[in-house]
C-alpha positions in Angstrom: 64.4 -43.6 -9.1 64.2 -43.2 -12.9 67.9 -42.9 -13.7 68.4 -46.6 -14.7 65.5 -46.3 -17.3 66.3 -42.8 -18.4 67.1 -43.7 -22.0 63.9 -45.8 -22.2 61.8 -42.8 -21.0 63.5 -40.5 -23.5 62.7 -42.9 -26.3 59.1 -43.0 -25.2 58.5 -39.4 -24.3 61.4 -37.3 -25.5 61.5 -34.8 -28.3 62.1 -37.5 -31.0 59.4 -39.9 -29.7 56.0 -40.4 -31.2 54.4 -38.8 -28.2 56.1 -35.6 -28.9 53.9 -34.9 -31.9 50.6 -35.5 -30.2 48.3 -32.6 -29.6 47.6 -32.0 -25.9 44.0 -32.1 -24.9 44.7 -29.3 -22.4 46.6 -26.8 -24.6 45.3 -27.8 -28.0 48.7 -27.5 -29.6 51.6 -29.9 -30.3 54.1 -30.1 -27.5 56.8 -27.5 -27.3 60.2 -28.6 -26.0 61.2 -26.5 -23.0 64.8 -26.6 -22.0 65.2 -26.9 -18.2 68.6 -25.5 -17.3 70.7 -26.8 -14.4 70.2 -24.7 -11.3 73.3 -23.0 -10.0 72.1 -23.7 -6.5 69.5 -26.2 -5.6 66.7 -24.7 -3.4 66.1 -26.1 0.0 62.6 -27.5 -0.1 62.6 -29.1 3.3 60.0 -26.6 4.5 57.5 -28.3 2.2 58.8 -31.8 1.4 57.6 -33.1 4.8 54.1 -33.1 3.2 54.2 -36.4 1.4 53.7 -36.3 -2.4 50.6 -38.4 -2.4 49.0 -37.0 0.8 46.2 -34.5 0.8 46.9 -30.8 1.0 44.6 -28.4 2.9 44.7 -24.6 3.1 42.7 -24.9 6.3 45.8 -26.6 7.9 48.1 -23.9 9.4 51.3 -25.9 8.8 50.2 -26.5 5.2 49.6 -22.8 4.7 53.0 -22.0 6.0 54.6 -24.4 3.6 52.6 -23.0 0.7 53.5 -19.4 1.7 57.2 -20.2 1.6 56.9 -22.0 -1.7 55.0 -19.2 -3.4 57.7 -16.8 -2.1 60.4 -19.0 -3.6 58.6 -18.8 -6.9 57.9 -15.1 -6.7 61.5 -14.2 -5.8 63.0 -15.8 -8.9 64.7 -13.1 -11.1 62.9 -13.9 -14.4 60.4 -16.3 -15.9 63.0 -18.7 -17.3 64.5 -19.2 -13.9 61.0 -19.6 -12.4 60.5 -22.5 -14.9 63.7 -24.1 -13.9 63.0 -23.9 -10.1 59.3 -25.0 -10.7 60.4 -28.0 -12.6 62.8 -29.0 -9.8 60.1 -28.5 -7.2 57.4 -30.3 -9.1 59.2 -33.6 -9.1 59.8 -33.4 -5.3 56.7 -31.9 -3.7 53.1 -32.6 -3.1 51.0 -32.1 -6.3 48.2 -29.9 -5.0 50.6 -27.9 -2.8 52.8 -27.3 -5.9 49.8 -26.4 -8.1 48.5 -23.9 -5.5 51.8 -22.1 -4.8 52.8 -21.9 -8.5 49.3 -20.7 -9.5 49.4 -17.9 -6.9 52.9 -16.9 -8.0 51.9 -16.8 -11.7 48.9 -14.6 -10.9 51.0 -12.1 -8.9 54.4 -11.9 -10.7 54.5 -9.0 -13.1 56.1 -11.1 -15.9 53.7 -14.0 -15.6 50.4 -12.4 -14.6 49.0 -12.9 -18.1 49.8 -16.6 -18.2 46.6 -18.6 -18.0 46.3 -20.7 -14.9 44.8 -24.2 -15.5 41.6 -24.8 -13.7 41.5 -27.1 -10.7 38.9 -29.1 -12.6 41.3 -29.9 -15.4 44.3 -30.6 -13.1 42.5 -32.6 -10.4 39.2 -33.7 -11.7 39.0 -36.3 -9.0 37.9 -33.5 -6.6 34.8 -32.8 -8.7 33.8 -35.8 -10.6 32.0 -39.0 -9.6 34.7 -41.7 -9.6 32.1 -44.1 -11.0 32.8 -42.5 -14.4 36.5 -43.5 -14.4 36.1 -47.1 -15.7 33.8 -45.9 -18.5 36.3 -43.1 -19.4 39.1 -45.6 -19.5 37.1 -47.9 -21.7 36.1 -45.1 -24.0 39.7 -43.8 -24.2 41.2 -47.3 -24.8 38.8 -48.4 -27.6 37.5 -45.3 -29.3 39.5 -42.9 -31.4 39.8 -39.4 -30.0 37.5 -37.8 -32.5 34.8 -40.4 -32.0 34.7 -40.4 -28.2 31.4 -39.8 -26.5 30.9 -37.9 -23.2 30.4 -40.0 -20.0 27.4 -38.7 -18.0 27.8 -37.7 -14.3 24.4 -38.3 -12.6 23.0 -35.3 -10.7 22.2 -37.2 -7.5 25.1 -39.6 -6.9 25.7 -38.9 -3.2 22.2 -39.8 -1.7 18.6 -40.5 -2.6 15.6 -38.3 -2.1 15.0 -40.0 1.3 17.6 -37.6 2.6 16.0 -34.1 2.8 19.3 -32.3 2.4 19.7 -33.9 -1.0 17.2 -31.3 -2.3 20.1 -28.9 -2.1 22.6 -31.1 -3.9 22.1 -29.1 -7.1 23.7 -26.2 -5.2 26.2 -27.8 -2.9 27.7 -30.2 -5.5 27.6 -27.8 -8.5 30.9 -27.9 -10.3 30.9 -24.1 -10.9 30.1 -23.3 -7.3 33.0 -25.3 -6.0 35.4 -24.0 -8.6 34.4 -20.5 -7.6 35.3 -21.2 -4.0 38.7 -22.7 -5.0 39.5 -19.8 -7.3 38.5 -17.1 -4.7 41.1 -18.6 -2.3 43.6 -18.7 -5.1 43.0 -15.0 -5.7 43.0 -14.1 -2.0 45.5 -16.3 -0.2 45.5 -15.9 3.5 49.3 -16.4 3.9 52.3 -15.5 1.7 54.3 -12.5 0.8 52.7 -9.3 1.8 52.3 -8.1 -1.8 50.2 -11.2 -2.4 48.0 -11.1 0.7 47.6 -7.4 1.3 44.8 -6.5 -1.0 42.2 -3.8 -0.7 39.4 -4.8 1.7 40.4 -8.4 1.6 38.9 -9.2 5.0 35.6 -7.6 4.1 35.5 -9.6 0.8 35.9 -12.8 2.9 32.9 -11.8 4.9 30.7 -10.6 2.0 31.5 -13.4 -0.5 30.5 -16.1 2.1 27.5 -14.1 3.3 26.1 -14.0 -0.2 26.6 -17.7 -0.6 24.7 -18.3 2.6 21.9 -16.0 1.4 21.5 -17.8 -1.9 21.6 -21.2 -0.2 19.0 -20.2 2.4 16.6 -18.7 -0.1 16.6 -22.0 -2.1 16.2 -24.0 1.1 12.9 -22.2 1.7 11.8 -22.9 -1.9 12.4 -26.6 -1.3 10.6 -26.8 2.0 13.7 -26.8 4.1 14.2 -24.7 7.2 16.8 -22.3 8.3 20.5 -23.1 8.3 21.2 -23.6 12.0 24.6 -22.2 13.0 27.1 -24.8 14.3 27.5 -23.1 17.7 28.3 -26.1 19.9 31.5 -27.9 18.9 30.9 -30.7 21.4 27.4 -31.9 20.5 26.7 -34.7 18.1 26.2 -33.7 14.5 23.0 -35.0 13.0 23.8 -34.3 9.3 25.6 -37.2 7.6 27.5 -36.7 4.3 28.8 -39.4 2.0 30.9 -37.5 -0.7 31.8 -40.5 -2.9 34.9 -38.8 -4.2 38.2 -40.6 -4.7 41.7 -39.1 -4.3 43.4 -40.7 -7.3 46.9 -39.8 -6.0 46.5 -42.2 -3.1 43.5 -44.2 -4.3 41.8 -43.4 -1.0 38.3 -42.0 -0.7 37.2 -38.9 1.0 35.9 -40.3 4.2 32.1 -40.0 4.9 30.5 -38.6 8.1 27.9 -40.8 9.7 24.8 -39.4 11.6 25.4 -38.4 15.2 29.2 -38.2 15.1 31.0 -35.9 17.6 34.0 -33.7 17.0 37.1 -34.1 19.2 40.6 -32.6 19.4 42.6 -33.2 16.2 46.1 -34.3 17.2 48.1 -35.9 14.4 51.8 -35.3 15.1 53.0 -37.0 11.9 51.1 -34.3 9.9 52.1 -31.5 12.3 48.4 -31.0 13.0 46.9 -30.0 16.3 43.5 -28.3 16.6 41.9 -28.4 20.1 38.2 -27.5 20.7 39.1 -25.6 23.8 41.5 -23.4 21.9 38.8 -22.6 19.3 36.3 -21.8 22.0 38.8 -19.4 23.6 39.4 -17.7 20.3 35.6 -17.3 19.7 35.2 -15.8 23.2 38.0 -13.3 22.4 36.6 -12.3 19.1 33.1 -11.8 20.7 34.7 -9.7 23.4 36.3 -7.5 20.7 33.0 -7.2 18.8 31.0 -6.3 21.9 33.6 -3.7 22.9 34.0 -2.3 19.4 37.7 -2.5 20.0 40.3 -5.2 19.2 43.8 -5.5 20.7 46.8 -5.6 18.3 49.9 -7.7 18.9 51.7 -4.7 20.4 48.8 -4.0 22.8 47.3 -1.1 20.9 43.5 -0.6 20.9 42.2 -0.9 17.3 38.6 0.4 16.8 36.2 -1.8 14.9 34.5 1.2 13.4 32.2 1.5 10.4 35.0 2.3 8.0 37.6 -0.5 8.6 36.0 -2.7 11.3 34.6 -5.3 9.0 37.9 -5.7 7.1 39.9 -6.0 10.4 37.4 -8.5 11.7 37.4 -10.6 8.5 41.2 -11.0 8.6 41.1 -11.8 12.4 38.4 -14.6 12.0 40.2 -16.1 8.9 43.5 -15.7 10.6 45.3 -14.3 7.6 48.8 -12.9 7.9 47.0 -9.5 8.0 45.3 -10.3 11.3 46.2 -7.7 13.9 46.9 -10.3 16.6 47.1 -13.8 15.2 48.2 -15.5 18.4 45.5 -13.9 20.6 42.5 -14.2 18.3 43.5 -17.6 17.0 42.2 -19.5 14.0 38.4 -19.6 14.4 37.4 -20.1 10.8 40.1 -22.6 9.7 40.0 -24.4 13.0 36.3 -25.2 12.6 37.0 -26.6 9.1 39.7 -28.8 10.5 37.6 -30.2 13.4 34.8 -31.2 11.0 37.1 -32.6 8.3 38.9 -35.0 10.7 35.8 -36.0 12.7 36.2 -39.6 11.5 39.8 -40.0 12.5 41.0 -37.1 14.7 44.1 -39.0 15.9 45.1 -40.6 12.7 44.6 -44.0 14.2 43.1 -45.4 10.9 45.4 -43.5 8.6 42.5 -41.6 7.0 43.0 -38.2 5.6 40.6 -35.2 6.0 37.1 -35.2 4.6 35.7 -32.7 2.0 35.4 -29.9 4.6 39.2 -29.9 4.6 39.7 -28.8 0.9 38.7 -25.4 -0.6 37.6 -27.2 -3.8 35.4 -29.7 -2.0 34.2 -28.0 1.2 31.0 -26.5 -0.3 29.7 -30.0 -1.0 29.1 -30.7 2.7 25.9 -29.4 4.4 28.1 -28.6 7.4 30.0 -26.0 5.5 26.8 -23.9 5.6 26.2 -24.5 9.3 29.7 -23.6 10.2 29.7 -20.5 8.0 26.4 -19.5 9.4 28.0 -19.4 12.8 31.0 -17.4 11.4 28.6 -15.0 9.6 26.7 -14.4 12.8 29.9 -13.0 14.3 29.9 -10.4 11.4 26.2 -9.8 11.9 26.9 -9.1 15.6 29.4 -6.5 14.6 27.1 -4.9 12.0 24.3 -4.6 14.6 26.5 -2.3 16.6 26.7 0.2 13.7 24.0 2.8 13.4 21.4 2.6 10.6 22.1 4.5 7.4 21.0 8.1 7.5 18.6 9.6 5.0 21.5 11.5 3.5 23.4 8.2 2.8 20.3 6.5 1.3 18.8 9.4 -0.7 19.7 10.8 -4.1 17.8 14.0 -4.3 18.3 14.7 -8.0 17.1 11.2 -9.2 13.7 9.5 -9.3 13.5 5.8 -10.3 10.2 5.8 -12.0 9.9 2.2 -13.1 11.6 -1.2 -12.7 10.9 -4.5 -14.3 12.5 -7.6 -15.8 11.7 -9.2 -19.2 12.9 -12.4 -20.7 15.3 -11.7 -23.5 13.3 -12.9 -26.4 10.5 -11.6 -28.6 7.5 -10.9 -26.5 9.3 -12.1 -23.4 7.3 -12.4 -20.2 7.6 -9.4 -17.8 8.6 -10.0 -14.2 8.5 -13.8 -14.7 11.9 -15.5 -14.6 12.5 -19.1 -15.6 15.1 -21.6 -14.4 15.7 -25.1 -15.8 18.3 -27.8 -16.0 21.1 -27.7 -18.6 23.4 -30.5 -19.7 26.9 -29.4 -20.5 30.2 -31.0 -21.3 33.8 -30.5 -20.1 37.0 -32.1 -21.2 39.0 -33.5 -18.2 41.5 -35.6 -20.2 44.5 -33.5 -19.1 43.9 -34.4 -15.4 43.6 -38.1 -15.8 46.7 -40.0 -14.7 47.8 -43.2 -16.5 44.8 -42.8 -19.0 44.8 -42.8 -22.7 45.9 -39.5 -24.3 43.5 -37.2 -25.9 40.1 -35.9 -24.8 37.9 -37.3 -22.0 34.6 -35.6 -21.9 32.1 -35.8 -19.1 28.6 -34.4 -19.3 27.0 -32.9 -16.2 23.6 -31.3 -15.4 23.4 -28.0 -13.7 20.9 -25.2 -13.0 20.5 -22.5 -15.7 18.1 -19.6 -16.3 16.6 -18.0 -19.3 18.4 -14.8 -20.2 16.6 -11.6 -19.2 17.0 -7.9 -19.0 16.3 -5.3 -16.4 14.4 -2.2 -17.5 14.7 1.0 -15.5 13.3 4.4 -16.2 15.3 7.1 -14.4 14.4 10.8 -14.2 17.2 13.1 -13.3 16.5 16.7 -12.3 20.2 17.6 -12.4 21.0 20.4 -14.8 23.9 18.5 -16.4 24.9 15.0 -17.2 25.9 12.9 -14.2 27.0 9.4 -13.3 25.4 7.3 -10.6 25.3 3.7 -9.4 22.5 1.3 -9.8 22.2 -1.5 -7.3 19.8 -4.5 -7.8 18.9 -7.0 -5.1 16.5 -9.9 -4.8 14.7 -10.3 -1.5 12.7 -13.4 -0.4 9.2 -13.0 1.0 8.3 -16.3 2.7 9.9 -19.0 4.7 9.6 -22.8 4.1 6.2 -22.8 5.7 4.8 -20.0 3.6 4.9 -17.5 6.5 6.1 -13.9 5.9 9.7 -13.1 6.8 10.4 -10.0 8.9 12.3 -7.1 7.3 15.4 -7.9 9.3 15.3 -11.5 8.1 14.8 -10.4 4.5 17.6 -7.9 4.4 20.1 -10.4 5.7 19.0 -12.8 2.9 19.1 -10.1 0.2 20.9 -11.5 -2.9 23.0 -9.1 -4.9 22.2 -9.5 -8.6 24.0 -6.6 -10.1 25.6 -3.2 -9.5 26.7 -0.9 -12.3 27.5 2.7 -13.2 24.9 4.5 -15.3 25.3 7.8 -17.2 22.3 10.0 -16.7 21.3 13.0 -18.8 18.8 15.7 -17.6 15.3 14.3 -17.9 14.5 10.6 -18.7 17.0 7.9 -19.2 15.8 4.4 -20.1 18.3 1.8 -18.9 18.3 -1.8 -20.3 20.7 -4.1 -18.6 21.3 -7.7 -19.6 21.5 -10.3 -16.9 24.7 -11.8 -18.4 26.5 -8.5 -17.6 26.1 -9.0 -13.8 29.0 -7.7 -11.7 28.7 -10.9 -9.6 29.2 -13.6 -12.2 31.7 -14.8 -14.8 30.7 -16.5 -18.1 30.4 -20.2 -18.5 33.6 -20.3 -20.6 35.7 -18.7 -17.8 34.4 -21.2 -15.2 34.9 -24.3 -17.2 37.3 -23.4 -20.1 40.7 -24.9 -20.4 44.0 -23.4 -21.2 43.5 -23.3 -25.0 40.2 -21.5 -24.5 41.9 -19.0 -22.2 44.7 -18.4 -24.8 42.0 -17.7 -27.4 40.7 -14.8 -25.2 42.1 -11.4 -24.6 45.2 -11.1 -22.4 43.4 -9.7 -19.4 40.7 -12.4 -19.3 43.2 -15.2 -18.8 43.6 -14.7 -15.0 40.0 -14.2 -14.1 38.4 -17.5 -13.2 37.3 -15.7 -10.0 33.5 -15.0 -9.9 30.2 -16.7 -9.2 29.2 -19.0 -12.0 26.7 -17.3 -14.4 24.4 -20.3 -14.5 23.8 -19.8 -10.8 22.9 -16.1 -10.9 19.3 -16.8 -10.0 17.8 -19.0 -7.2 16.3 -22.1 -8.5 12.8 -21.4 -7.3 10.3 -24.2 -7.7 7.7 -25.6 -10.1 4.9 -23.5 -8.5 6.8 -20.3 -8.8 8.4 -18.3 -5.9 7.7 -14.6 -5.5 10.5 -12.2 -4.6 10.8 -8.5 -4.2 13.2 -7.1 -6.8 14.8 -4.0 -5.3 16.7 -1.3 -7.2 18.2 1.9 -6.1 20.2 4.7 -7.8 22.8 5.8 -5.3 25.0 8.9 -5.4 28.2 8.3 -7.3 29.9 10.9 -5.2 29.5 8.6 -2.2 30.5 5.5 -4.2 33.5 6.8 -6.1 36.7 5.0 -5.2 38.7 6.9 -7.8 39.5 3.8 -9.8 39.0 3.2 -13.5 37.6 0.0 -14.8 35.6 -1.2 -17.8 33.2 -4.1 -17.1 33.2 -4.9 -20.8 36.9 -5.9 -20.9 39.2 -8.2 -19.1 38.1 -9.3 -15.7 36.4 -6.1 -14.4 33.0 -7.7 -14.8 32.9 -9.8 -11.6 34.2 -7.4 -9.0 31.4 -7.9 -6.5 33.0 -11.0 -4.9 36.5 -10.7 -6.4 37.4 -7.0 -6.6 39.6 -5.6 -9.3 43.0 -6.9 -10.1 45.8 -4.7 -8.8 43.3 -1.9 -7.9 41.1 -0.9 -5.1 37.5 -2.1 -4.7 35.4 0.0 -7.1 33.0 1.3 -4.5 33.7 3.1 -1.2 30.3 1.9 0.2 30.2 -1.1 2.5 29.7 -4.3 0.7 26.0 -5.2 0.7 24.9 -1.6 1.0 22.1 -0.7 1.8 21.1 -4.0 3.4 24.2 -4.8 5.4 23.0 -2.8 8.4 19.9 -2.7 10.5 17.3 -0.1 9.7 15.5 2.3 12.0 12.9 0.7 14.3 10.1 2.3 12.4 10.9 0.2 9.3 8.7 -3.0 9.5 8.8 -4.0 5.8 10.7 -3.6 2.6 8.0 -1.2 1.5 8.6 0.9 4.6 12.3 1.0 3.8 11.7 2.2 0.2 8.8 4.6 0.8 10.8 7.7 1.8 13.2 7.6 -1.2 12.4 8.4 -4.8 15.7 6.8 -5.9 14.5 3.3 -4.8 11.8 1.1 -6.3 10.3 -2.4 -5.8 8.9 -4.9 -8.3 7.3 -8.3 -7.7 9.0 -11.0 -9.7 8.3 -14.7 -9.9 11.0 -17.4 -10.4 9.5 -20.6 -11.8 11.6 -23.8 -12.2 10.8 -25.8 -15.3 11.8 -29.4 -14.6 13.3 -30.1 -18.0 16.9 -30.8 -19.2 18.2 -28.9 -22.2 21.5 -29.6 -23.9 23.8 -26.6 -23.8 24.3 -25.1 -27.3 27.7 -25.8 -28.7 
């Protein structure tokens, strides 16, 4: 295609051209000429080239996953980094862009010789999946007329998908948050469901799939109550009309086609699109659900070779997670089917299941866009109920598992991190931030292209704990901190069982205790759940400026979303803390939460190591309690190593510019 104009392109973009000296907005440095060597043998890319270059790519599509798995294996199998560059350059010009980006990013994260190479964020590569396309004309105008150093950020309005007449729009601050959607994308990058075994087979991968999504649902539900919205209803019936509409207003710039909306009352049907090798039938999903339920109820699943695999308390949740997501680790992929991904596909093609109108999938079909849709939460509530059903079969934790006889947690409180900061009163507000997306804009002026966006933020705070150890020598234990809602959207008290399933993990950390009193002060920014703002939104040059380990770790819940939003009147929660026995937690793994990426292990684990706690994720609230427990106070009362405090989260409806 470009051979006849090759010399012209070299004059415009080659090493001797004016463009060669321009500083890249993504890397922050002048271009470096990379020599691409001729390949001795051209790789056969037919396994992936059937996905058209400008079509959409979806990890929920089984055939797309197969193509991505083969491509990442091709990249991982290259003998050295230089050859990887040669092969990647050849593939890049011939394959679908998002497919290429995903497979190469996974390979970079998992090859020993490239694992410290920073992977560009999806926001910087494909900003069209995050940013209101209404900003494009203004960015083009700014970039064409204004010099790079004088360009002003273009504002993305908070509520650009609906008005307040739509009740679900009250949760747009959560669903459409850039950091929340980037987290979901990066989690699936870190934990691919298909590919070489060394990439997929990670410690407790299936359980992480369960727990990460369960915590998202808990956070979403708690803020629904605060905004006068009811419970998330699980999407149980795949054949009934769907009442929730969604108009995403996003534009795929590769094809200049919009993400299709979903109108009120639409009904799902079988997705059969032969040209895309896509076939998802409702009856098959229903059969798979029935088989998963049969395994859960029996406490035993059947492997592909006919063996009975117990779904016990040690490995059951991990086995179940891989079955439901249908990863390559599933013990019987053909029998238990593709429950989770199939549901995403049915919803995402609801507008054009047969491809009659040449429309691609909606936002539910992409890992970087799916959390924008209210139906994501309904579908995952159904999926989560499968895990809850399994957990209900397990016995309550015993007193020995919950107790820590040598420790008494004498006091617990929070305090805003400022002079004379309020105690047990937490504050949220809106913050306006900026991000440069210039590197991801096609056929746009070079240089920076800043957009400003408004997101939830909270005032920094600390936890203060007073712990009394009766042990005769120094010891190490684990502090766990959760936030539990009290009331539903109507102001009525929630039952203990409802509250424990909505418990939000805020932090978990090791603590060194000496005999007698130890006063612990823990800053909110050190949470094991979150990653800092810079790691969520930073570009490659910012990653290069950090330490080597931090370059891979974009996986983690965004720090600005640590707390629920609350409301202007203030929402009361129970803050729960326990000091659990380290002997029962110890996974015999070393990590330092102050360096590298060891600070966000709750949702993302530790790189190349086992999960840092042997306890089930969500302990102690992941299982039902004894029938005598009717309240959180009942649950805590028998144990000196647990304590409650009442905290209020108040939303201040003001917008503050992020400090630069």
